[in-house]
C-alpha positions in Angstrom: -28.1 -32.1 69.1 -25.2 -30.0 70.6 -25.3 -26.2 70.0 -21.5 -26.1 69.7 -21.0 -29.1 67.5 -21.2 -28.7 63.7 -21.7 -32.5 63.0 -24.5 -32.9 65.6 -26.0 -29.6 64.3 -26.4 -30.9 60.7 -29.8 -30.5 59.3 -30.5 -31.8 55.8 -32.3 -28.9 54.0 -32.7 -30.6 50.7 -32.5 -34.4 50.2 -30.9 -34.9 46.7 -32.8 -37.1 44.2 -29.6 -38.2 42.6 -27.5 -41.2 43.8 -23.9 -41.3 45.0 -23.2 -44.0 42.4 -24.2 -41.6 39.5 -21.4 -39.2 40.5 -17.7 -39.4 39.5 -14.9 -39.5 42.1 -13.8 -41.7 45.0 -15.4 -42.7 48.3 -14.4 -39.4 50.0 -15.3 -36.8 47.4 -17.3 -36.9 44.1 -18.5 -34.4 41.6 -22.2 -33.7 40.8 -22.7 -32.7 37.2 -26.3 -31.5 38.0 -25.1 -28.9 40.5 -21.5 -28.5 39.2 -20.0 -28.9 42.6 -18.2 -31.3 44.9 -20.1 -33.7 47.2 -18.3 -34.8 50.3 -18.9 -38.2 52.0 -18.6 -37.1 55.6 -18.9 -40.7 56.8 -15.5 -41.3 55.1 -14.0 -38.3 57.0 -12.7 -38.3 60.6 -15.0 -36.5 63.0 -12.5 -33.6 63.2 -12.5 -33.3 59.4 -16.3 -33.6 59.1 -16.8 -30.8 61.7 -14.3 -28.6 60.0 -16.1 -29.0 56.6 -19.5 -28.4 58.1 -18.2 -25.4 60.2 -17.2 -23.8 56.9 -20.7 -24.1 55.5 -21.7 -20.5 56.5 -23.6 -20.0 53.2 -25.0 -23.5 52.9 -23.2 -24.1 49.6 -21.9 -27.6 50.1 -23.4 -31.0 49.5 -22.8 -34.1 51.6 -23.4 -37.8 51.9 -23.5 -39.5 55.2 -24.7 -42.6 57.0 -27.1 -42.1 59.9 -27.5 -44.6 62.7 -30.8 -45.4 64.3 -29.8 -43.4 67.4 -29.5 -40.2 65.3 -25.7 -40.0 65.2 -23.7 -39.7 62.0 -21.1 -42.4 61.2 -17.5 -41.1 60.7 -14.4 -43.0 59.6 -12.8 -42.8 63.1 -15.9 -44.0 64.9 -14.9 -47.7 65.0 -17.2 -50.6 65.9 -15.8 -51.0 69.3 -16.2 -47.3 70.1 -19.8 -47.4 68.9 -20.5 -50.5 71.0 -19.0 -48.9 74.1 -21.0 -45.6 73.5 -24.2 -47.6 73.0 -23.6 -49.5 76.2 -22.9 -46.3 78.1 -26.2 -44.8 76.8 -28.1 -47.9 77.7 -26.6 -48.0 81.2 -27.3 -44.4 81.8 -30.9 -44.9 80.7 -31.2 -48.0 82.9 -29.9 -46.1 85.9 -32.3 -43.2 85.2 -35.3 -45.4 84.8 -34.2 -47.5 87.7 -34.3 -44.4 89.9 -37.7 -43.7 88.6 -38.8 -47.2 89.7 -37.2 -46.6 93.1 -39.0 -43.3 93.7 -42.3 -44.6 92.5 -42.1 -47.4 95.1 -42.0 -50.2 92.5 -41.3 -53.5 94.2 -37.8 -55.2 93.9 -39.0 -57.9 91.6 -40.2 -55.3 89.1 -36.7 -53.6 89.3 -35.1 -57.0 88.7 -37.2 -57.6 85.6 -36.3 -54.1 84.4 -32.6 -54.7 84.9 -32.7 -58.1 83.2 -34.4 -56.5 80.2 -31.8 -53.9 79.8 -29.0 -56.4 80.3 -30.2 -58.3 77.2 -30.2 -55.0 75.2 -26.5 -54.4 76.1 -25.4 -57.5 74.1 -27.4 -56.3 71.1 -25.6 -53.0 70.9 -23.4 -54.1 68.0 -26.5 -54.5 65.8 -26.9 -51.1 64.1 -29.3 -49.9 61.6 -27.8 -47.2 59.3 -29.4 -45.3 56.5 -27.6 -43.4 53.7 -28.5 -39.7 53.0 -27.4 -37.3 50.3 -28.1 -33.6 49.9 -27.5 -30.1 50.9 -27.2 -29.1 54.6 -28.8 -26.0 55.9 -26.4 -23.1 56.5 -24.7 -22.9 59.9 -26.8 -20.0 61.2 -29.7 -22.5 61.6 -28.3 -23.2 65.1 -29.2 -19.6 66.1 -32.9 -20.4 65.9 -33.0 -24.2 66.0 -33.2 -24.6 69.8 -35.6 -21.7 70.2 -38.1 -23.7 68.1 -37.2 -27.4 68.5 -36.5 -28.3 72.2 -33.3 -30.0 73.4 -33.6 -33.5 74.6 -33.2 -32.5 78.2 -36.2 -33.4 80.4 -36.6 -29.7 81.4 -36.8 -28.5 77.8 -39.1 -31.3 76.8 -41.4 -30.4 79.7 -41.9 -26.9 78.3 -42.4 -28.0 74.7 -45.8 -28.5 73.1 -46.8 -31.6 71.3 -45.8 -30.3 67.8 -42.3 -29.3 69.1 -41.8 -32.7 70.7 -42.8 -34.4 67.4 -40.4 -32.2 65.4 -37.7 -33.1 67.9 -38.4 -36.8 67.4 -38.3 -36.5 63.6 -35.0 -34.5 63.6 -33.4 -37.2 65.9 -34.3 -40.0 63.5 -33.7 -38.3 60.1 -31.6 -35.1 60.6 -34.5 -33.4 58.7 -37.2 -30.9 59.7 -40.8 -31.8 58.8 -41.8 -28.5 57.1 -45.5 -29.2 57.2 -45.4 -29.7 60.9 -43.2 -26.6 61.3 -45.7 -24.6 59.3 -48.5 -25.8 61.7 -46.4 -24.8 64.7 -45.7 -21.3 63.3 -49.4 -20.6 62.5 -50.6 -22.0 65.9 -48.1 -19.8 67.8 -48.9 -16.7 65.7 -52.6 -17.2 66.4 -51.9 -17.5 70.1 -49.8 -14.4 70.2 -46.5 -16.3 70.8 -44.7 -14.1 68.4 -41.2 -15.0 69.3 -41.7 -18.8 68.7 -43.7 -18.1 65.5 -41.0 -15.8 64.2 -38.2 -18.2 65.0 -40.1 -21.0 63.4 -40.5 -18.9 60.3 -36.8 -18.1 60.2 -36.0 -21.8 60.5 -38.5 -22.6 57.7 -36.9 -20.0 55.4 -33.3 -21.1 56.1 -34.3 -24.6 55.0 -36.4 -23.6 52.0 -33.6 -21.4 50.6 -31.6 -24.5 49.7 -34.6 -26.3 48.2 -34.6 -25.8 44.4 -38.1 -27.2 44.0 -39.9 -25.2 46.6 -42.5 -23.0 45.0 -43.6 -20.6 47.8 -40.3 -19.2 49.0 -41.1 -15.6 48.4 -44.4 -15.7 50.2 -42.8 -17.5 53.2 -40.1 -14.9 53.3 -42.5 -12.0 53.3 -44.5 -13.8 56.0 -41.3 -14.0 58.1 -40.8 -10.2 57.6 -44.4 -9.5 58.8 -43.7 -11.6 61.9 -40.4 -9.8 62.4 -42.1 -6.4 62.2 -44.8 -7.4 64.7 -42.2 -8.8 67.1 -40.0 -5.7 67.0 -43.0 -3.5 67.8 -43.7 -5.8 70.8 -40.1 -5.8 72.0 -39.8 -2.0 71.8 -43.1 -1.6 73.6 -42.0 -3.9 76.4 -38.6 -2.1 76.7 -40.4 1.3 77.2 -42.7 -0.2 79.9 -39.7 -1.7 81.7 -37.9 1.7 81.7 -41.0 3.3 83.2 -41.0 0.7 85.9 -37.2 1.4 86.4 -36.4 -2.2 85.6 -33.4 -1.2 83.6 -31.5 -4.5 83.5 -34.5 -6.2 81.9 -35.0 -3.3 79.5 -31.3 -3.7 78.5 -31.9 -7.4 77.9 -35.0 -6.6 75.9 -32.9 -4.4 73.6 -30.5 -7.3 73.1 -33.5 -9.2 71.9 -34.3 -6.3 69.5 -30.9 -6.8 67.9 -31.3 -10.6 67.7 -34.7 -10.3 66.0 -33.8 -7.4 63.7 -30.9 -9.4 62.1 -32.1 -13.0 62.5 -31.9 -14.9 59.2 -28.8 -12.8 58.1 -28.1 -14.8 55.0 -31.6 -14.3 53.7 -31.5 -10.6 54.6 -28.1 -10.2 52.7 -29.6 -11.7 49.5 -32.7 -9.4 49.3 -33.2 -5.7 49.0 -37.0 -5.5 49.0 -39.1 -6.1 52.1 -42.6 -5.1 53.4 -43.8 -1.5 52.8 -42.0 0.6 55.4 -39.3 -2.0 56.1 -35.7 -1.3 55.2 -32.4 -3.0 55.3 -30.0 -1.1 57.7 -26.3 -1.7 57.5 -24.4 -2.8 60.6 -21.0 -1.1 60.6 -19.5 -3.1 63.6 -19.9 -6.4 61.9 -16.9 -8.3 60.6 -18.8 -9.6 57.6 -21.5 -7.5 55.8 -24.7 -7.6 58.0 -27.9 -5.8 58.3 -30.9 -5.1 60.5 -34.4 -5.3 58.9 -36.8 -2.7 60.5 -38.8 0.4 59.8 -37.2 3.8 60.2 -39.6 4.4 63.2 -38.3 1.2 64.9 -34.7 2.1 64.4 -35.2 5.6 65.7 -37.2 4.3 68.7 -34.5 1.8 69.5 -31.9 4.6 69.4 -34.0 6.7 71.9 -34.3 3.7 74.3 -30.6 2.9 74.1 -29.6 6.5 74.8 -32.0 6.5 77.7 -30.3 3.4 79.2 -26.9 4.9 78.7 -28.0 8.2 80.3 -29.2 6.1 83.3 -25.7 4.5 83.6 -26.9 1.1 82.5 -24.0 -1.1 81.4 -25.2 -1.9 77.9 -23.4 -5.0 76.7 -24.9 -5.5 73.3 -24.9 -3.6 69.9 -23.8 0.0 69.8 -25.7 3.2 69.4 -23.1 4.2 66.9 -24.4 1.3 64.6 -27.8 2.9 64.5 -26.5 6.4 64.2 -24.3 5.5 61.3 -27.0 3.4 59.6 -29.4 6.5 59.8 -26.6 8.6 58.4 -25.9 6.3 55.5 -29.6 6.0 54.7 -29.8 9.8 54.4 -27.5 9.6 51.4 -28.7 9.2 47.8 -29.5 5.5 47.2 -26.7 5.2 44.6 -24.1 6.2 47.2 -25.3 4.1 50.2 -23.5 0.8 49.4 -20.2 2.5 48.8 -20.5 4.5 52.1 -21.4 1.3 53.9 -18.3 -0.5 52.5 -16.0 2.4 53.4 -17.4 2.8 57.0 -17.3 -0.9 57.6 -13.7 -1.2 56.4 -12.7 1.8 58.6 -14.4 0.1 61.7 -12.8 -3.3 60.8 -9.3 -1.8 60.5 -9.7 0.2 63.7 -11.0 -2.8 65.6 -8.4 -5.2 64.3 -5.6 -2.8 65.4 -7.3 -2.3 68.8 -7.6 -6.1 69.1 -3.9 -6.5 68.3 -3.1 -4.1 71.1 -4.9 -6.3 73.6 -2.2 -9.0 73.4 1.4 -9.2 74.7 3.6 -7.4 72.2 7.4 -7.3 72.0 10.1 -5.9 69.7 12.5 -8.7 69.1 15.6 -9.6 67.0 15.4 -12.7 64.7 18.2 -15.1 65.4 17.4 -18.2 63.3 15.1 -21.2 63.1 15.2 -24.9 64.1 16.6 -26.7 61.1 16.1 -30.1 62.7 12.3 -29.6 62.5 11.0 -30.3 59.0 8.2 -27.7 58.4 4.8 -28.9 56.9 1.5 -27.1 56.4 0.5 -27.9 60.0 4.0 -28.0 61.5 5.3 -24.5 60.8 8.9 -23.5 61.5 10.0 -22.6 65.0 12.1 -19.5 65.1 14.4 -18.1 67.8 14.0 -14.4 68.8 15.8 -12.2 71.3 13.5 -9.7 73.0 14.7 -6.1 72.8 11.7 -4.3 74.2 8.3 -5.1 75.8 5.5 -2.9 74.5 2.7 -4.7 76.2 3.4 -7.4 78.9 0.0 -9.2 79.0 -3.3 -9.7 77.3 -6.3 -7.6 78.1 -8.6 -10.5 77.4 -7.8 -13.2 80.0 -5.0 -15.1 81.7 -5.2 -17.8 79.1 -3.2 -15.8 76.7 0.6 -15.3 76.7 2.3 -12.8 79.0 5.9 -11.8 79.1 7.7 -9.9 81.8 11.4 -10.0 81.0 13.8 -9.6 78.1 14.9 -13.0 77.1 15.4 -15.4 74.2 12.1 -16.9 73.1 10.9 -19.5 70.6 8.0 -18.6 68.3 6.0 -20.5 65.7 7.0 -18.6 62.5 3.7 -19.3 60.7 4.0 -18.5 57.0 0.2 -18.1 56.5 -2.8 -16.4 58.1 -4.6 -18.6 60.6 -7.8 -16.7 60.9 -9.7 -19.5 59.4 -8.3 -23.0 59.0 -9.7 -25.3 56.4 -9.3 -29.0 56.8 -8.7 -29.2 53.0 -5.1 -28.3 53.2 -3.2 -26.9 50.2 -1.4 -30.0 48.8 1.1 -27.9 46.9 2.3 -26.0 50.0 6.1 -26.4 50.5 8.5 -24.8 52.9 11.1 -22.5 51.3 14.0 -21.4 53.6 14.0 -18.1 51.6 10.7 -17.3 53.3 12.4 -16.9 56.6 13.8 -13.4 57.6 17.4 -12.5 57.6 19.2 -13.2 61.0 19.6 -9.9 62.9 16.5 -8.2 61.5 14.1 -6.7 64.0 10.3 -7.5 64.3 7.2 -6.6 66.2 5.5 -9.7 67.5 2.0 -9.9 68.8 2.0 -13.0 71.0 -1.3 -14.8 71.8 -0.6 -18.3 73.1 2.3 -20.0 74.9 2.4 -23.8 74.7 5.2 -26.3 75.4 7.8 -23.6 75.5 6.8 -22.0 72.2 4.8 -18.7 71.6 2.5 -18.3 68.7 1.7 -14.9 67.0 -1.8 -13.6 66.6 -3.5 -15.3 63.6 -0.1 -16.5 62.3 1.5 -14.2 59.9 -1.0 -11.4 60.7 0.6 -10.8 64.1 4.1 -10.2 62.8 5.2 -6.7 61.7 8.5 -5.4 60.2 10.2 -3.0 62.7 9.9 0.6 61.5 8.8 3.9 63.0 5.4 3.7 61.3 4.6 0.2 62.6 5.8 1.1 66.1 3.5 4.1 66.2 0.6 2.0 64.8 1.1 -0.7 67.4 1.4 1.8 70.3 -1.8 3.5 69.2 -3.5 0.0 69.1 -2.4 -0.7 72.6 -4.0 2.6 73.8 -7.2 1.8 71.8 -7.3 -1.6 73.3 -7.4 -0.2 76.8 -10.5 1.7 75.9 -12.2 -1.0 73.7 -11.5 -4.0 76.0 -11.4 -2.5 79.4 
């Protein structure tokens, strides 16, 4: 299971009791009358399409069908037989080499090694024989990856060495079925809790709840959620206590890392937090202003105030604090001091203000030019993915290079440039393209008009604008002032 790969990260939270054949549609997409939603056959999608679909599953609101091989990998339409055979052979050769080295270092005689190699040679020719099983149901939301590896070890030898017997068994079951054994997970949680291993117990509880939330027949969801909150509260107390001790020992870097852990624990299970307003006595839901999407901490007022004191102490001691901001806690305390009926509106207003300010500051961190539109390449037929390529002539350079890294575009001279004139925002791309999208020449600007372009990438002689249409502004005094302010803000925000 790869942390960065949505397909490999798939965990089936709820195996559906219905059959694919009972649903109407084609082999790629069908409709479930029971749930009134689409069900996607990801084994009929390419790997890229399947990953895009699963990557969009932030709320866990999709259903899928897939074929799982005996080695724990999911079949996709572009994983042809020959590729699977080659992959299997590579895996077997790697295992043979690894085990062969083990034989070598354990002084096994040459005849034993020869027998070992002959045995694996016979396996190579059986790589084409695959066992595949069909599964149908609802995947757990994407945030499961945030806790999965903290509970269930990776397959590396080092991680497996640190894991206990229950964690190893959980890993084995996940590899074979893409499902988590909830009974075994409950045993692991209780065992770690009893032994004072609060972090593992809490992460196991978060994982348990993220899976249960998609199971319509689970009967003890609320009790499990409140148990998770009890563990959260105990762990936050432990983290704050450890941070204070580290400051007393003048181990400020570790204290800073401990406060990063406070943030992680306080907002872990964010989709569950967002859907509930009641917690344990003394616990509250605290809004996080600097979050792009609505997000919250769960903690007591005493824990939030204690965290703020510790963070201010670290700042006073000139520790470079790289994690969440004191302004988040200060604003949360301010909003919570308002009447309950006004808090949600205040949260929405402050978050929008932060989002707008950050977005403009982020804009100012790229190469930015004022340019005159000349025309577009009429020999290129634009499609949803192949947007028009426009010609611009640079009139003024407002910001010559990105504040982020050298991977982004830079520009040092006034010259004609080619730019993808993207007619849509590209903040989030969905593999399910709009089938009705058509290029209309009237969507292009009038030749000779002036624009402010926020340039992020340069590839094959063509620039792209930040998030497509978002990084393109009509030239006027108001927008020029706004962009210049954003450049100054970016110098402070991304220095």
